[in-house]
N, C-alpha and C positions, 0 to 999 in steps of 0.2 A: 504494500500500500504506500502511496506517495505521502510524504510529509507536506505540511502546509507551505513550507518554504519552497520545496521542489515544485509543487503545483503552481505557485506564484511565478517561479522562474520560467516554467514551461508556458504558462499563459502569456507572459510578457513576450517570450520568443514567438509564440503564435501570432500575437497582435502585431509585432514588428514584421513578420512574414506576410501577414494580410495586407499591411500598408504597402510593402514593397511590390507585391503582386498586383494590387489595385492600381498603383502608379504605372506599372508596366503595361497594363491593359488600357490605360487612358492615352498612352502615347502611340498612335498608329505609325508614325515615322516612315511613311512610304511616299516617295516623290516620283510621280510619273512624268513630270516635266511636260514640255510642249514641243519637243523635237521629233515630230512624227516621221521625219525623213531618215532617221537613224535607226534602222531595223534592229541592229545588234543591241543597241542601248535599250530599246523598247522590250526586246526579248529578255534582257537581263533584269529589267524592272519587273516584268511579269513573273519571272522565276523568283525574284526576291519577295514579291507579294505572296506567291504560293507558299514559300518557306515561312513567311511571317504568319500566315493563317495556321499552319501546323504548330508553330511555337505558341501562338495565341490560344489554340485549343488546349494544349498541354498546360499552359498557365492558368486557364479557366478551371481545368480539372483540379490542379493543385490548390487553387483558391477554394474550390468546393470542399476539398479535404480539410483545409485549414479551418474553414467556417464550421464544418462538421465537428472538428475537435473542440472548437470554442463552445459550440452548443452542448457537447457532452460535458464540458466543464460546468456549464451553467446548470445542468440538470443532475450533476453529481455522478455521471457514468463514465467520466474520463479515466483512462489508465487501466481499463479492464478489456481483455481480449474478447472480441465479438464471437470468436469460434469456441474457445474452451472456457471462457469466463474467468480465467486466472488473471492476476495482475500483470501488467506489462512493466518491465523493468525501467527504472529511471534512466539507466544507461541507454537503452534503446530509444526512449522518448526524447532524450537529450539530442540524439542524432536526427530523429524523425518524429517530432512532437505531434504530428497529425496521424501517427500510426494507429490502426484499429486492431492490429494483431500482435500477439507476443512473438518472441523469436522462434519458438517451436512451431507455431502455426504458420509463420511466414515460410519456414523451410518446407513444410508439407506442400 
């Protein structure tokens, strides 16, 4: 079971991660320009846009995981494995605070 201090440390880490991810999603940072005569450049920009969409989807999924962990903290269910219902170690949560599974269940 997590101590009050450990829980606060992890909550703070999750809130920082939430802010970082939210800021990443706010910045689209894709410049298509207006040089329609440069096919190579347009092709590169289209590829960059496609890559950005993939990164954005992964960022949204990570943000959902972080928000889920914050919700579990709010209802008192944080730090318990969703598979075996055993406590998740502080060491694992320190590395991946949004984790829903303990080390044993992650390996399965």
